[in-house]
C-alpha positions, 0 to 999 in steps of 0.5 A: 874701703870698709872692712867689717869682720874680715869682709870688704865692700866690693861695691854697692849696686843700684839694683838687685839684678846688678848685685846678682850678676856680680854675685854670679861672676864671683861664684864663677871665680870661686870667690865667696861673697855676701849680698846685703840688701840694705833692708830695701825692696825695689821701688815697685815692691819686693818682686821687682829686681830694679833700682832701690833707694839705698842700693844693694851692697856686695861684700867679699873677704878682705884678702880677696878684694883685688881678685874680686874686682878683677872677676866682676865685670858689667856691661862694656868692661865697667865694673 
């Protein structure tokens, strides 16, 4: 687990869409989050929300990490 300035990495997602979905779930749970796009764009350009070469990292406050893990759920219960 990486902690930087009080923020922990929740996950690094393959696409901007997946990161946006996690961010929405965190917002719904009242958990603040930061999205780091790792200075990349989708493989088909900046308007594409699909896969990126380096992924999209979502960070949450370190003291909210366990709650964030519980709040974020992707397809079929996979987080």
